[in-house]
N, C-alpha and C positions, 0 to 999 in steps of 0.2 A: 678330396683336396678342393680348396677354394682360393680365390685370389685374396691375399692378405698383404700387409705391408711389413717390410723389414727396413732397417736403416743401414744402407751400404755407403761407406765413405761419407757419412754425414747427411746423405740424401735419402728420402723415402723412395723405395722401389717396390712395385707390385710384383708378387710372385705367387705361384701355386704352392701353398703351404699346407701341411708340413712337407718338407723335402730334404734331401741330403745336401750338404754343401756342394758336392760334385754336380748334382742336378741343377742347383741354383747357378753355379758358375757357367755351365753349358748354356743355360737359358739366357744368360747375359752375354753370350758370345765370347766367353773367356775360356782358354784352355786351362784345365785344372793344374797341369804341370808347369804352367808359366806364371803362377801367382803364389803369393804368400798370403795366408788368411788368418785374421784374428777374429774369434767368435765370442762376443760378449766379454771382451777384454782378455781372452785366453788364446795364445798362439795355438794353431792347429797344424799338426804334421800332415803332409800330403797323403800319407797312408790312411789317415782318418777321414778324409773328405767323403768317402763313399759310405761311412757309418754315422757321421755326426749329423744330427737333425737340426734343421733351421725351423724355428717357430715364429709366428706373428709377433712383432715387436722386438725381435732379436736385433743386435747390432753387429755388423760385419765391417771389418776394415780389410780391404783387398788391395794389395800392392802388386803391380806387374813387375816381374823380374826382367831386367833388360841386360842382355849380354853385350859385351864390347869392351873396348879399352881405350 
């Protein structure tokens, strides 16, 4: 693994890649169960976070789930 850049929510983010979405989220101080993720334009089910690999240059859209009413 080496430090590479992914685009997360439109901004470059350095990360040790390749890694899983789950590892990436934890490295960004995000709880995997509290976010919705789109990886290169494709929605990813939370059950896939531990299997889907993030590579240099990938694009992630990460949206925090907010509970309340």
